[in-house]
C-alpha positions as CSV (number, residue, x, y, z in Angstrom):
1,M,0.0,0.0,0.0
2,R,2.9,2.4,0.8
3,S,4.5,1.8,-2.6
4,I,1.2,2.7,-4.3
5,A,1.0,6.0,-2.4
6,V,4.7,6.8,-3.4
7,L,3.9,6.1,-7.0
8,I,0.9,8.3,-7.0
9,A,2.9,11.1,-5.3
10,L,5.6,10.8,-8.0
11,F,3.1,10.9,-10.8
12,I,1.4,14.0,-9.4
13,S,4.8,15.8,-8.9
14,N,5.6,15.0,-12.5
15,L,2.4,16.6,-13.6
16,F,3.3,19.8,-11.7
17,Q,6.8,19.8,-13.2
18,A,5.4,19.4,-16.7
19,Q,3.1,22.4,-16.2
20,T,5.9,24.7,-15.0
21,D,8.1,23.7,-18.0
22,S,5.5,25.0,-20.4
23,I,4.9,28.5,-19.1
24,P,4.1,30.7,-22.1
25,E,6.8,33.4,-22.5
26,V,8.0,36.1,-24.8
27,T,11.8,36.5,-24.9
28,V,13.1,39.8,-26.3
29,T,16.7,40.5,-27.3
30,I,17.5,44.2,-27.8
31,E,20.5,44.7,-30.2
32,N,22.9,47.4,-31.4
33,I,23.0,49.3,-28.1
34,Q,25.7,52.0,-28.1
35,G,27.5,52.1,-24.7
36,E,26.9,50.2,-21.5
37,S,25.8,53.0,-19.2
38,G,22.2,53.0,-18.0
39,S,19.7,50.2,-18.8
40,I,17.1,49.2,-21.3
41,L,13.4,49.7,-20.2
42,V,10.9,47.4,-22.0
43,G,7.2,47.7,-22.0
44,L,4.6,45.2,-23.3
45,Y,1.4,46.9,-24.3
46,S,-2.1,46.1,-25.5
47,E,-3.7,48.3,-28.2
48,K,-5.6,50.2,-25.4
49,T,-2.4,51.3,-23.6
50,F,0.2,51.4,-26.5
51,L,2.2,54.7,-25.8
52,K,-0.8,56.1,-24.0
53,A,-0.5,54.6,-20.5
54,K,1.6,52.3,-18.4
55,P,2.4,49.0,-20.1
56,E,0.6,45.9,-18.9
57,F,4.0,44.3,-18.3
58,S,7.4,45.9,-18.0
59,E,11.0,44.8,-17.4
60,E,14.4,46.5,-17.0
61,A,17.5,44.9,-18.5
62,A,21.3,45.4,-18.0
63,I,23.4,46.0,-21.1
64,V,26.1,43.4,-21.8
65,N,28.2,43.6,-24.9
66,G,25.8,45.8,-26.8
67,K,22.7,43.6,-26.1
68,A,20.0,43.2,-23.4
69,N,17.5,40.4,-22.8
70,V,14.1,40.3,-21.1
71,T,11.5,37.6,-20.7
72,F,7.8,38.1,-20.1
73,K,6.3,35.0,-18.5
74,G,2.8,33.8,-18.0
75,L,1.2,36.1,-20.6
76,P,-2.4,35.4,-21.7
77,A,-3.0,34.9,-25.4
78,G,-3.6,38.2,-27.2
79,T,-2.3,40.9,-29.4
80,Y,0.6,42.9,-28.0
81,A,3.3,45.4,-29.0
82,I,6.6,46.1,-27.4
83,S,8.3,49.4,-27.0
84,C,11.8,49.9,-25.4
85,F,14.4,52.5,-25.0
86,H,18.0,53.0,-23.7
87,D,17.6,54.9,-20.5
88,K,21.1,56.4,-20.7
89,N,20.8,58.7,-17.7
90,G,18.9,56.4,-15.4
91,N,15.9,58.7,-14.9
92,S,13.4,55.9,-15.8
93,Q,11.8,58.0,-18.6
94,M,12.5,58.7,-22.2
95,D,14.0,62.1,-22.8
96,F,13.0,64.3,-25.7
97,E,14.3,67.4,-27.4
98,P,12.1,70.5,-27.2
99,T,10.9,69.7,-30.8
100,G,9.6,66.3,-29.6
101,M,12.4,64.2,-31.1
102,P,13.7,61.4,-28.8
103,L,17.1,62.0,-27.2
104,E,17.5,58.3,-26.3
105,P,17.6,55.4,-28.7
106,Y,14.4,53.4,-28.9
107,G,12.8,50.4,-30.7
108,I,9.5,48.6,-31.2
109,S,8.5,45.1,-31.9
110,N,8.7,44.2,-35.7
111,N,11.5,46.9,-36.0
112,K,9.2,49.2,-38.2
113,I,10.3,52.7,-37.0
114,N,8.0,55.6,-38.1
115,Y,10.6,58.3,-38.8
116,Y,7.8,60.9,-39.2
117,G,6.1,60.6,-35.8
118,P,5.7,58.3,-32.8
119,P,5.6,54.5,-33.3
120,L,2.3,53.1,-34.7
121,W,0.3,50.2,-33.2
122,N,-0.2,48.5,-36.5
123,D,3.6,48.5,-37.2
124,A,4.5,47.1,-33.7
125,K,1.7,44.6,-33.0
126,F,2.1,40.8,-32.9
127,N,-0.1,37.9,-31.9
128,F,0.9,35.8,-28.9
129,E,-0.7,32.3,-28.9
130,E,0.6,31.1,-25.5
131,Q,3.5,29.4,-27.2
132,P,7.1,30.5,-26.5
133,L,8.0,33.4,-28.8
134,S,11.4,35.0,-29.3
135,M,12.0,38.3,-31.0
136,S,14.8,40.7,-31.7
137,I,14.5,44.5,-31.5
138,R,17.1,46.9,-33.0
139,L,17.3,50.3,-31.4
140,S,17.0,53.4,-33.6
141,N,19.8,55.9,-32.9
């Protein structure tokens, strides 16, 4: 009887392990970062909040050899967009010239930079289907 209880406990623990191995995540690598000062701030947005409000999820990453990596875990399926920037001075906000031009390098998912205005939702959006997803974002300098 004791061996049956042990086998059942092992089976249940394997089920829990299998569930933790398949946590849906989005892994983002930010490339071509100039300099290692400051950090990279990354926000994952829905259409409702894209560049209008706080992101639904956010991460901060250290810069190592011109790159930074972040992983968003446990996301529900949906349509998202990512915006990131190199916070060179560590003030946790993107700095702009008086004309509205960014002073710090930035990037968005899909790497479609709008050089005539702020990033656009349709250029940055992607679908997340609760399967692991990896993407690379290049900063615009």
